[in-house]
C-alpha positions in Angstrom: -89.9 85.8 64.9 -89.6 85.7 68.4 -93.2 84.0 69.1 -91.8 81.6 66.9 -88.4 80.6 69.1 -90.8 80.6 72.3 -93.1 78.1 70.4 -90.4 75.7 69.3 -88.8 76.0 72.9 -92.2 75.3 74.5 -92.6 72.0 72.1 -89.0 70.9 73.0 -89.7 71.1 76.5 -93.0 68.8 75.7 -91.2 66.6 74.3 -88.5 66.5 76.8 -91.2 65.8 79.5 -92.8 63.3 77.8 -88.9 61.0 77.4 -88.9 61.9 81.2 -92.1 60.4 82.2 -91.2 57.3 79.7 -87.8 57.0 81.3 -89.3 57.0 84.7 -91.8 54.6 83.9 -89.2 52.1 82.6 -87.0 52.5 85.5 -89.6 51.8 88.0 -90.7 48.6 85.8 -88.0 47.4 83.9 -86.0 46.1 87.4 -89.2 44.0 88.4 -89.7 42.3 84.6 -86.2 41.4 84.4 -85.7 39.9 88.0 -87.1 36.6 87.3 -85.3 36.2 83.9 -82.0 34.9 83.8 -79.1 37.2 82.6 -78.2 37.2 79.3 -74.1 36.1 78.8 -72.2 39.5 78.1 -70.6 39.5 74.7 -67.0 37.7 75.4 -63.5 38.2 73.6 -61.4 35.3 73.1 -58.8 34.6 75.6 -55.8 35.0 74.3 -53.5 32.2 73.1 -50.2 33.4 73.3 -48.2 36.5 74.7 -48.4 38.6 71.9 -44.8 38.6 71.2 -44.9 38.5 67.3 -46.8 41.7 67.6 -44.7 43.2 70.2 -41.3 42.1 68.3 -43.0 44.0 65.1 -43.3 47.2 66.7 -40.4 47.2 68.4 -38.5 49.4 66.5 -41.2 52.5 66.3 -41.7 52.0 70.1 -37.9 52.7 70.7 -37.9 55.6 68.3 -40.6 57.0 70.1 -39.3 57.0 73.7 -36.0 58.1 72.2 -37.9 61.2 71.3 -39.5 61.5 73.9 -36.3 61.7 76.1 -35.0 63.9 73.8 -38.1 66.0 74.1 -37.8 66.4 78.0 -34.4 66.7 78.3 -34.1 69.8 75.8 -33.3 73.5 77.2 -35.4 75.9 78.5 -36.6 76.8 74.8 -37.7 73.4 74.2 -41.5 73.0 74.6 -42.2 70.0 76.8 -38.5 69.9 78.3 -38.3 69.7 82.3 -36.1 72.6 82.2 -38.9 75.0 80.7 -41.5 74.0 83.4 -38.7 74.6 85.8 -38.4 78.3 84.2 -41.9 78.7 84.1 -42.7 77.6 88.2 -39.6 79.5 89.0 -41.5 82.9 86.9 -44.5 82.2 88.7 -42.8 82.2 92.3 -41.0 85.4 91.1 -44.2 87.0 90.4 -46.2 85.7 93.5 -48.4 83.3 91.5 -48.9 80.8 94.1 -51.8 78.8 92.7 -49.9 78.8 89.2 -46.8 78.1 90.9 -47.9 75.3 92.7 -49.9 73.6 89.6 -46.8 73.8 87.4 -44.6 72.4 90.3 -46.8 69.7 90.1 -46.6 69.1 86.4 -42.7 69.2 87.1 -43.0 66.5 89.6 -44.8 64.2 86.9 -42.6 65.3 84.0 -39.3 64.3 86.0 -41.0 61.0 87.0 -41.8 60.5 83.5 -38.3 60.8 82.2 -37.2 57.8 84.8 -40.1 55.9 83.5 -39.0 56.2 79.8 -35.6 55.2 80.9 -36.4 52.2 82.2 -38.7 51.8 79.1 -35.6 52.4 76.9 -33.7 49.7 78.8 -36.8 47.3 78.7 -36.9 47.6 74.9 -33.2 47.0 74.3 -33.9 43.4 75.9 -37.2 43.0 73.8 -35.1 43.5 70.3 -32.5 41.2 71.8 -34.9 38.5 72.7 -36.7 38.8 69.4 -33.6 38.7 67.5 -32.1 35.2 69.3 -36.2 34.0 68.5 -37.2 34.8 65.3 -39.2 38.1 65.6 -41.3 36.7 68.2 -42.8 33.5 65.9 
């Protein structure tokens, strides 16, 4: 059984060497072969014809609920997974234990979460403005 494993490995090495050699040949010859030809146009997407207001209006209520759930989680107590208070507690525990590297990592994660609260609060205000706009503009049509 040991020889069979060895044989399949050496065969794999030969195949890998052949692939590597073929890649090297293509790498060396390909640029010179294509240097004179004009480049093919890249696949292009259609340019947007509008601002997507109809789709934004359609998804506004779901986005509002998503932001609200995230803010509730972040504002939860020390027993709520994902909350700022829980991350603060973990960072404090790491400092008490003398785990400086862990404490530093958790302090950076805490700073990110605090910033996330600010960002989500701003998004929540923006979504309220969007909801008002959508209701006064026939759902963005």
